[in-house]
Structures are given as structure tokens and as C-alpha cells.
MARNU-108039 format. One record per atom (N, C-alpha, C): residue number from 1; y, x, z. Coordinates in steps of 0.1 Angstrom, whole numbers, plus 5000, padded with zeros to 4 digits. Atoms other than C-alpha are relative to their C-alpha. Example, Ala and Ser with C-alpha at 12.3 -4.5 7.8 and 13.67 -1.06 7.14 Angstrom:
+-----+------+------+------+
| num |   py |   px |   pz |
+-----+------+------+------+
|   1 | 4988 | 5009 | 5000 |
|   1 | 4955 | 5123 | 5078 |
|   1 | 5012 | 5009 | 5000 |
|   2 | 4989 | 4991 | 5000 |
|   2 | 4989 | 5137 | 5071 |
|   2 | 5011 | 4992 | 5008 |
+-----+------+------+------+
This chain:
+-----+------+------+------+
| num |   py |   px |   pz |
+-----+------+------+------+
|   1 | 4990 | 4993 | 5007 |
|   1 | 9023 | 2754 | 3766 |
|   1 | 4996 | 5015 | 5000 |
|   2 | 5004 | 4985 | 5002 |
|   2 | 9018 | 2790 | 3753 |
|   2 | 5010 | 5008 | 5008 |
|   3 | 4992 | 4990 | 4993 |
|   3 | 9030 | 2819 | 3774 |
|   3 | 5001 | 5012 | 4991 |
|   4 | 4997 | 4989 | 5009 |
|   4 | 9046 | 2847 | 3754 |
|   4 | 5004 | 5012 | 5009 |
|   5 | 4996 | 4988 | 4993 |
|   5 | 9050 | 2883 | 3766 |
|   5 | 4998 | 5012 | 4990 |
|   6 | 5002 | 4988 | 5008 |
|   6 | 9053 | 2918 | 3751 |
|   6 | 4986 | 5005 | 5003 |
|   7 | 5013 | 4993 | 4999 |
|   7 | 9021 | 2936 | 3745 |
|   7 | 5000 | 5011 | 5010 |
|   8 | 5001 | 4989 | 4991 |
|   8 | 9010 | 2960 | 3772 |
|   8 | 4987 | 5007 | 4997 |
|   9 | 5012 | 4991 | 5002 |
|   9 | 8984 | 2988 | 3773 |
|   9 | 4987 | 4992 | 5002 |
|  10 | 5013 | 5008 | 4997 |
|  10 | 8958 | 2964 | 3788 |
|  10 | 4996 | 4990 | 4990 |
|  11 | 5002 | 5010 | 5010 |
|  11 | 8961 | 2941 | 3758 |
|  11 | 4992 | 5006 | 4988 |
|  12 | 5005 | 4994 | 5012 |
|  12 | 8946 | 2966 | 3733 |
|  12 | 4988 | 4994 | 4994 |
|  13 | 5013 | 5006 | 5006 |
|  13 | 8911 | 2952 | 3729 |
|  13 | 5002 | 4986 | 4994 |
|  14 | 4997 | 5014 | 5005 |
|  14 | 8923 | 2916 | 3726 |
|  14 | 5009 | 5000 | 4988 |
|  15 | 4991 | 4999 | 5011 |
|  15 | 8951 | 2926 | 3703 |
|  15 | 4992 | 5004 | 4987 |
|  16 | 5008 | 4995 | 5011 |
|  16 | 8927 | 2945 | 3680 |
|  16 | 4991 | 4989 | 4994 |
|  17 | 5008 | 5011 | 5005 |
|  17 | 8904 | 2915 | 3677 |
|  17 | 5009 | 4991 | 4991 |
|  18 | 4991 | 5009 | 5008 |
|  18 | 8933 | 2893 | 3666 |
|  18 | 5006 | 5007 | 4988 |
|  19 | 4995 | 4993 | 5012 |
|  19 | 8948 | 2920 | 3643 |
|  19 | 4990 | 5001 | 4989 |
|  20 | 5010 | 5000 | 5010 |
|  20 | 8915 | 2924 | 3626 |
|  20 | 4997 | 4986 | 4994 |
|  21 | 5001 | 5014 | 5004 |
|  21 | 8912 | 2886 | 3624 |
|  21 | 5011 | 4997 | 4990 |
|  22 | 4989 | 5002 | 5009 |
|  22 | 8946 | 2885 | 3607 |
|  22 | 4997 | 5007 | 4987 |
|  23 | 5003 | 4992 | 5013 |
|  23 | 8936 | 2912 | 3582 |
|  23 | 4988 | 4993 | 4992 |
|  24 | 5011 | 5007 | 5007 |
|  24 | 8903 | 2893 | 3574 |
|  24 | 5005 | 4988 | 4994 |
|  25 | 4994 | 5012 | 5005 |
|  25 | 8923 | 2861 | 3570 |
|  25 | 5008 | 5003 | 4987 |
|  26 | 4992 | 4996 | 5011 |
|  26 | 8946 | 2880 | 3546 |
|  26 | 4993 | 5008 | 4990 |
|  27 | 5008 | 4991 | 5009 |
|  27 | 8918 | 2899 | 3528 |
|  27 | 5006 | 5014 | 4999 |
|  28 | 4995 | 4987 | 5000 |
|  28 | 8933 | 2932 | 3539 |
|  28 | 4990 | 5009 | 5008 |
|  29 | 5009 | 4991 | 4993 |
|  29 | 8911 | 2962 | 3548 |
|  29 | 5008 | 5012 | 5004 |
|  30 | 4993 | 4988 | 4994 |
|  30 | 8924 | 2990 | 3571 |
|  30 | 4990 | 5008 | 5007 |
|  31 | 5008 | 4992 | 4992 |
|  31 | 8908 | 3019 | 3587 |
|  31 | 5004 | 5000 | 5014 |
|  32 | 4997 | 5000 | 4986 |
|  32 | 8906 | 3024 | 3624 |
|  32 | 5013 | 5008 | 5004 |
|  33 | 4988 | 4992 | 4998 |
|  33 | 8934 | 3050 | 3622 |
|  33 | 5013 | 4991 | 4999 |
|  34 | 4988 | 5008 | 5002 |
|  34 | 8958 | 3023 | 3610 |
|  34 | 5002 | 4991 | 5012 |
|  35 | 4998 | 5008 | 4987 |
|  35 | 8951 | 3001 | 3641 |
|  35 | 5005 | 5009 | 5011 |
|  36 | 4995 | 4991 | 4989 |
|  36 | 8956 | 3031 | 3664 |
|  36 | 5015 | 5003 | 4998 |
|  37 | 4986 | 4996 | 5003 |
|  37 | 8988 | 3041 | 3647 |
|  37 | 5010 | 4988 | 5003 |
|  38 | 4992 | 5012 | 4998 |
|  38 | 9002 | 3005 | 3647 |
|  38 | 5001 | 4997 | 5015 |
|  39 | 5000 | 5003 | 4985 |
|  39 | 8992 | 3000 | 3684 |
|  39 | 5010 | 5009 | 5007 |
|  40 | 4990 | 4990 | 4993 |
|  40 | 9012 | 3032 | 3694 |
|  40 | 5014 | 4996 | 4996 |
|  41 | 4987 | 5005 | 5004 |
|  41 | 9042 | 3019 | 3674 |
|  41 | 5005 | 4988 | 5008 |
|  42 | 4996 | 5013 | 4993 |
|  42 | 9041 | 2985 | 3690 |
|  42 | 5003 | 5003 | 5015 |
|  43 | 4997 | 4997 | 4986 |
|  43 | 9039 | 3000 | 3725 |
|  43 | 5013 | 5008 | 5003 |
|  44 | 4988 | 4993 | 4998 |
|  44 | 9067 | 3024 | 3721 |
|  44 | 5013 | 4992 | 4998 |
|  45 | 4989 | 5009 | 5002 |
|  45 | 9090 | 2996 | 3709 |
|  45 | 5012 | 5005 | 4992 |
|  46 | 4989 | 4994 | 5008 |
|  46 | 9111 | 3019 | 3688 |
|  46 | 5001 | 4995 | 4986 |
|  47 | 5000 | 5005 | 5014 |
|  47 | 9101 | 3010 | 3653 |
|  47 | 4996 | 4985 | 4999 |
|  48 | 5005 | 5013 | 5000 |
|  48 | 9083 | 2978 | 3660 |
|  48 | 4997 | 4994 | 5014 |
|  49 | 5003 | 5006 | 4987 |
|  49 | 9077 | 2953 | 3687 |
|  49 | 4988 | 4990 | 4998 |
|  50 | 5011 | 5009 | 5000 |
|  50 | 9046 | 2933 | 3695 |
|  50 | 5000 | 4990 | 5012 |
|  51 | 5001 | 5010 | 4989 |
|  51 | 9041 | 2901 | 3715 |
|  51 | 4986 | 4993 | 4999 |
|  52 | 5012 | 5007 | 5000 |
|  52 | 9011 | 2881 | 3725 |
|  52 | 5003 | 4985 | 5005 |
|  53 | 5000 | 5014 | 4995 |
|  53 | 9006 | 2843 | 3730 |
|  53 | 4988 | 4998 | 5008 |
|  54 | 5012 | 5003 | 4992 |
|  54 | 8983 | 2831 | 3757 |
|  54 | 5000 | 4985 | 5003 |
|  55 | 5002 | 5014 | 4996 |
|  55 | 8969 | 2797 | 3763 |
|  55 | 4989 | 5000 | 5011 |
|  56 | 5010 | 5000 | 4988 |
|  56 | 8952 | 2791 | 3797 |
|  56 | 4996 | 5014 | 5003 |
|  57 | 5003 | 4986 | 4996 |
|  57 | 8954 | 2829 | 3803 |
|  57 | 4993 | 5008 | 4989 |
|  58 | 5007 | 4993 | 5011 |
|  58 | 8936 | 2838 | 3770 |
|  58 | 5009 | 5003 | 4989 |
|  59 | 4992 | 4996 | 5011 |
|  59 | 8953 | 2858 | 3743 |
|  59 | 4995 | 4993 | 4988 |
|  60 | 5004 | 5007 | 5012 |
|  60 | 8952 | 2836 | 3712 |
|  60 | 5009 | 5003 | 4988 |
|  61 | 4991 | 4998 | 5011 |
|  61 | 8980 | 2849 | 3691 |
|  61 | 5008 | 5013 | 5001 |
|  62 | 4992 | 4988 | 5000 |
|  62 | 9000 | 2880 | 3681 |
|  62 | 5011 | 4999 | 4990 |
|  63 | 4990 | 4999 | 5010 |
|  63 | 9032 | 2887 | 3663 |
|  63 | 5006 | 5014 | 5001 |
|  64 | 4994 | 4987 | 5001 |
|  64 | 9048 | 2920 | 3652 |
|  64 | 5013 | 4998 | 4992 |
|  65 | 4987 | 5001 | 5007 |
|  65 | 9085 | 2924 | 3642 |
|  65 | 5008 | 5013 | 5001 |
|  66 | 4991 | 4988 | 5000 |
|  66 | 9111 | 2950 | 3634 |
|  66 | 5014 | 4995 | 4998 |
|  67 | 4985 | 5002 | 5002 |
|  67 | 9149 | 2951 | 3636 |
|  67 | 5004 | 5010 | 4989 |
|  68 | 4994 | 4991 | 5010 |
|  68 | 9169 | 2966 | 3607 |
|  68 | 5015 | 4996 | 4998 |
|  69 | 4986 | 5001 | 5002 |
|  69 | 9205 | 2971 | 3598 |
|  69 | 5003 | 4990 | 4989 |
|  70 | 4996 | 5008 | 5011 |
|  70 | 9223 | 2946 | 3576 |
|  70 | 5012 | 5007 | 4993 |
|  71 | 4989 | 4994 | 5008 |
|  71 | 9246 | 2958 | 3548 |
|  71 | 5013 | 4993 | 5002 |
|  72 | 4987 | 5008 | 5000 |
|  72 | 9272 | 2930 | 3549 |
|  72 | 5002 | 4993 | 5014 |
|  73 | 4997 | 5007 | 4987 |
|  73 | 9271 | 2921 | 3586 |
|  73 | 4989 | 5004 | 5010 |
|  74 | 5009 | 4997 | 4989 |
|  74 | 9249 | 2919 | 3616 |
|  74 | 4986 | 5003 | 4994 |
|  75 | 5013 | 4996 | 5004 |
|  75 | 9214 | 2933 | 3614 |
|  75 | 4990 | 4988 | 5000 |
|  76 | 5010 | 5011 | 5002 |
|  76 | 9182 | 2913 | 3608 |
|  76 | 4988 | 5004 | 5007 |
|  77 | 5013 | 4998 | 4994 |
|  77 | 9148 | 2909 | 3623 |
|  77 | 4990 | 4995 | 4990 |
|  78 | 5010 | 5004 | 5010 |
|  78 | 9118 | 2908 | 3600 |
|  78 | 4987 | 4998 | 5008 |
|  79 | 5013 | 5004 | 4994 |
|  79 | 9087 | 2890 | 3614 |
|  79 | 4989 | 5004 | 4990 |
|  80 | 5010 | 4994 | 5009 |
|  80 | 9060 | 2912 | 3598 |
|  80 | 4987 | 4993 | 5000 |
|  81 | 5013 | 5005 | 4998 |
|  81 | 9029 | 2896 | 3612 |
|  81 | 5000 | 4989 | 5010 |
|  82 | 5001 | 5011 | 4991 |
|  82 | 9021 | 2863 | 3629 |
|  82 | 4986 | 4994 | 4998 |
|  83 | 5014 | 5005 | 5001 |
|  83 | 8985 | 2852 | 3637 |
|  83 | 4996 | 4993 | 5012 |
|  84 | 5005 | 5008 | 4989 |
|  84 | 8969 | 2826 | 3659 |
|  84 | 4985 | 4998 | 4997 |
|  85 | 5014 | 5002 | 5001 |
|  85 | 8931 | 2825 | 3664 |
|  85 | 4997 | 4985 | 4995 |
|  86 | 5003 | 5013 | 5006 |
|  86 | 8916 | 2795 | 3645 |
|  86 | 4997 | 4990 | 5010 |
|  87 | 5004 | 5010 | 4990 |
|  87 | 8903 | 2778 | 3676 |
|  87 | 5012 | 4996 | 5009 |
|  88 | 4988 | 5003 | 4992 |
|  88 | 8939 | 2778 | 3691 |
|  88 | 5011 | 4995 | 4992 |
|  89 | 4989 | 5005 | 5008 |
|  89 | 8959 | 2766 | 3662 |
|  89 | 5004 | 4986 | 5003 |
|  90 | 4994 | 5014 | 4998 |
|  90 | 8982 | 2735 | 3664 |
|  90 | 5001 | 4997 | 5014 |
|  91 | 4998 | 5002 | 4986 |
|  91 | 8987 | 2740 | 3701 |
|  91 | 5013 | 5006 | 5004 |
|  92 | 4987 | 4995 | 4997 |
|  92 | 9022 | 2755 | 3699 |
|  92 | 5002 | 5015 | 5001 |
|  93 | 4998 | 4986 | 4998 |
|  93 | 9015 | 2792 | 3701 |
|  93 | 5008 | 5007 | 4989 |
|  94 | 4993 | 4994 | 5010 |
|  94 | 9029 | 2801 | 3667 |
|  94 | 5015 | 4996 | 5001 |
|  95 | 4986 | 5005 | 4998 |
|  95 | 9061 | 2780 | 3673 |
|  95 | 5006 | 5008 | 5012 |
|  96 | 4995 | 4993 | 4989 |
|  96 | 9065 | 2797 | 3707 |
|  96 | 5003 | 5014 | 4997 |
|  97 | 4998 | 4986 | 5004 |
|  97 | 9061 | 2832 | 3692 |
|  97 | 5013 | 5001 | 4991 |
|  98 | 4988 | 5000 | 5009 |
|  98 | 9087 | 2824 | 3665 |
|  98 | 5013 | 4999 | 5008 |
|  99 | 4989 | 5002 | 4991 |
|  99 | 9111 | 2811 | 3691 |
|  99 | 5003 | 5012 | 5009 |
| 100 | 4999 | 4988 | 4992 |
| 100 | 9105 | 2842 | 3713 |
| 100 | 5007 | 5011 | 4992 |
| 101 | 4994 | 4989 | 5009 |
| 101 | 9112 | 2866 | 3684 |
| 101 | 5014 | 4997 | 4996 |
| 102 | 4987 | 5004 | 5003 |
| 102 | 9143 | 2847 | 3674 |
| 102 | 5010 | 5003 | 5012 |
| 103 | 4991 | 4998 | 4988 |
| 103 | 9157 | 2849 | 3710 |
| 103 | 5001 | 5015 | 5002 |
| 104 | 4999 | 4985 | 4998 |
| 104 | 9148 | 2886 | 3714 |
| 104 | 5009 | 5006 | 4990 |
| 105 | 4992 | 4995 | 5010 |
| 105 | 9163 | 2894 | 3681 |
| 105 | 5015 | 4998 | 5002 |
| 106 | 4986 | 5003 | 4997 |
| 106 | 9196 | 2877 | 3690 |
| 106 | 5005 | 5008 | 5011 |
| 107 | 4996 | 4992 | 4988 |
| 107 | 9197 | 2894 | 3724 |
| 107 | 5002 | 5014 | 4996 |
| 108 | 4999 | 4986 | 5003 |
| 108 | 9193 | 2927 | 3707 |
| 108 | 5011 | 5003 | 4989 |
| 109 | 4990 | 4999 | 5010 |
| 109 | 9221 | 2920 | 3682 |
| 109 | 4995 | 4999 | 4986 |
| 110 | 5005 | 5003 | 5014 |
| 110 | 9200 | 2910 | 3652 |
| 110 | 4997 | 4985 | 4998 |
| 111 | 5001 | 5015 | 5000 |
| 111 | 9207 | 2873 | 3648 |
| 111 | 4993 | 4993 | 4989 |
| 112 | 5007 | 5006 | 5011 |
| 112 | 9190 | 2867 | 3615 |
| 112 | 4985 | 5004 | 4999 |
| 113 | 5015 | 4999 | 5000 |
| 113 | 9152 | 2862 | 3616 |
| 113 | 4995 | 4995 | 4986 |
| 114 | 5006 | 5004 | 5012 |
| 114 | 9132 | 2861 | 3584 |
| 114 | 4986 | 5005 | 4999 |
| 115 | 5014 | 4996 | 5003 |
| 115 | 9096 | 2864 | 3571 |
| 115 | 4996 | 4996 | 4987 |
| 116 | 5006 | 5004 | 5013 |
| 116 | 9075 | 2861 | 3540 |
| 116 | 4987 | 4992 | 5003 |
| 117 | 5012 | 5008 | 4999 |
| 117 | 9046 | 2837 | 3535 |
| 117 | 4994 | 4999 | 4986 |
| 118 | 5007 | 5003 | 5013 |
| 118 | 9020 | 2833 | 3507 |
| 118 | 5003 | 4985 | 4997 |
| 119 | 4997 | 5013 | 5004 |
| 119 | 9028 | 2802 | 3487 |
| 119 | 4989 | 4990 | 5004 |
| 120 | 5011 | 5010 | 4997 |
| 120 | 8994 | 2787 | 3496 |
| 120 | 4996 | 5002 | 5015 |
| 121 | 5003 | 4999 | 4986 |
| 121 | 8995 | 2796 | 3533 |
| 121 | 5000 | 4987 | 5008 |
| 122 | 5000 | 5012 | 4992 |
| 122 | 8984 | 2768 | 3556 |
| 122 | 5010 | 4999 | 5011 |
| 123 | 4989 | 4999 | 4989 |
| 123 | 9011 | 2779 | 3581 |
| 123 | 5013 | 4995 | 4994 |
| 124 | 4987 | 5005 | 5005 |
| 124 | 9038 | 2767 | 3557 |
| 124 | 5004 | 4987 | 5005 |
| 125 | 4996 | 5013 | 4993 |
| 125 | 9037 | 2733 | 3573 |
| 125 | 5009 | 5002 | 5012 |
| 126 | 4992 | 4996 | 4988 |
| 126 | 9050 | 2749 | 3605 |
| 126 | 5013 | 5006 | 4996 |
| 127 | 4988 | 4993 | 5004 |
| 127 | 9074 | 2772 | 3587 |
| 127 | 5010 | 4991 | 4995 |
| 128 | 4990 | 5010 | 5005 |
| 128 | 9090 | 2743 | 3569 |
| 128 | 5007 | 4992 | 5011 |
| 129 | 4994 | 5007 | 4989 |
| 129 | 9097 | 2727 | 3602 |
| 129 | 5010 | 5008 | 5008 |
| 130 | 4991 | 4991 | 4992 |
| 130 | 9113 | 2757 | 3619 |
| 130 | 5009 | 5009 | 4993 |
| 131 | 4991 | 4991 | 5007 |
| 131 | 9130 | 2775 | 3591 |
| 131 | 5003 | 4994 | 4986 |
| 132 | 4997 | 5004 | 5014 |
| 132 | 9145 | 2772 | 3556 |
| 132 | 4995 | 5009 | 4990 |
| 133 | 5004 | 4991 | 5011 |
| 133 | 9131 | 2785 | 3524 |
| 133 | 5012 | 5006 | 4993 |
| 134 | 4989 | 4994 | 5008 |
| 134 | 9153 | 2810 | 3507 |
| 134 | 4998 | 4997 | 4985 |
| 135 | 5001 | 5005 | 5014 |
| 135 | 9156 | 2792 | 3474 |
| 135 | 5003 | 5011 | 4990 |
| 136 | 4997 | 4991 | 5012 |
| 136 | 9154 | 2813 | 3442 |
| 136 | 4997 | 5014 | 5002 |
| 137 | 5003 | 4986 | 4998 |
| 137 | 9143 | 2845 | 3458 |
| 137 | 4986 | 5003 | 4995 |
| 138 | 5013 | 4995 | 5004 |
| 138 | 9114 | 2864 | 3443 |
| 138 | 4999 | 5014 | 5006 |
| 139 | 5002 | 4987 | 4994 |
| 139 | 9099 | 2893 | 3462 |
| 139 | 4993 | 5009 | 4991 |
| 140 | 5006 | 4990 | 5008 |
| 140 | 9092 | 2924 | 3443 |
| 140 | 4995 | 5011 | 5009 |
| 141 | 5005 | 4989 | 4993 |
| 141 | 9070 | 2952 | 3455 |
| 141 | 4999 | 5012 | 4990 |
| 142 | 5000 | 4989 | 5009 |
| 142 | 9076 | 2986 | 3439 |
| 142 | 4986 | 5007 | 4999 |
| 143 | 5013 | 4993 | 5003 |
| 143 | 9046 | 3002 | 3422 |
| 143 | 5004 | 5014 | 4994 |
| 144 | 4997 | 4986 | 5004 |
| 144 | 9050 | 3040 | 3419 |
| 144 | 4993 | 5002 | 4986 |
| 145 | 5007 | 4997 | 5013 |
| 145 | 9024 | 3041 | 3391 |
| 145 | 5007 | 4993 | 4988 |
| 146 | 4993 | 5007 | 5011 |
| 146 | 9043 | 3016 | 3370 |
| 146 | 5013 | 5008 | 4996 |
| 147 | 4988 | 4992 | 5003 |
| 147 | 9075 | 3037 | 3373 |
| 147 | 4997 | 5013 | 4993 |
| 148 | 5004 | 4988 | 5006 |
| 148 | 9057 | 3068 | 3362 |
| 148 | 4996 | 4998 | 4985 |
| 149 | 5003 | 5004 | 5014 |
| 149 | 9046 | 3050 | 3330 |
| 149 | 5011 | 4995 | 4992 |
| 150 | 4988 | 5006 | 5006 |
| 150 | 9081 | 3039 | 3322 |
| 150 | 5004 | 5010 | 4988 |
| 151 | 4995 | 4993 | 5012 |
| 151 | 9096 | 3050 | 3288 |
| 151 | 5014 | 5005 | 5003 |
| 152 | 4987 | 4996 | 4997 |
| 152 | 9130 | 3054 | 3304 |
| 152 | 5001 | 5014 | 5005 |
| 153 | 4999 | 4986 | 4995 |
| 153 | 9142 | 3089 | 3310 |
| 153 | 5014 | 5002 | 5005 |
+-----+------+------+------+
């Protein structure tokens, strides 16, 4: 069974290997400064929280999440990143991290947990078991350049 804990200063090197693995898997490129800045945010716990999953004492997974206010009720928790090393998948680490985040969020007064997934993500098999799809929602990402080209004044 996976052991889950908050990230600590001594986890930095293992966290970065997994974070870079997540980015490579997602075809995202970031500079070293982005990893440094994110690491500081995760450790201070103010803006974001980070956890690690360990199997047999080895860090095999990471998750990052944030709490935010809700307009019509209790706040929410957004699971921003979840990644398990390829050689450790299907051993319960991802499920354990989702369960941990949901419990932590509830204890902090943010009872609604949600996340986004690519429609072709292989993790959707797990997600379909532990959560419900928000039917009908389409996620939009604002593009500043598109708004500057708008003919509306």
C-alpha cells in the first residue's frame, strides 16, 4: 500500500525527477526557475500543497493542489497535478493520493475536489472509478492575443 505524506525539504531531488517526468509525459517544457518557484510554493503551503506517494520507501508519485473560495457555497480544492512513475503505476499510489487530497481538503473546509484530464489520458480509467465526469462542461483557456484582435470595442 502506498504511503502518502506532505513534501518536505529532503524530497526536493526526487520531487523534481517526478515533476520533470510529468512535464515530459504532458509535453510541457519549463525552465529551471519554474521548478524552483513551484518547489518554494509547495513547501510554504500557502498557495499550493504538495504530497508524495511512496512504495517500499521509494517516492513514486506526486500531487499538487490548491484550495479556493466558492461563490455559492463552500470552497473547492483543485487537483492541479497528479503523476506516478511508469514503473509504479497500477499499484494504488494514484488512488491513495486522490483519497489523501480529498480528506485534507475536507478537513480544511474545502469539501469539493475536482481536476481536469485530457480526453485521451490513460489515467481516465482510474478517474472514472473514483469520480464523476462533469457532463456538458467545456474548459476554455483565455488567450490574451485573441482578445486584442477582437473587433468589439
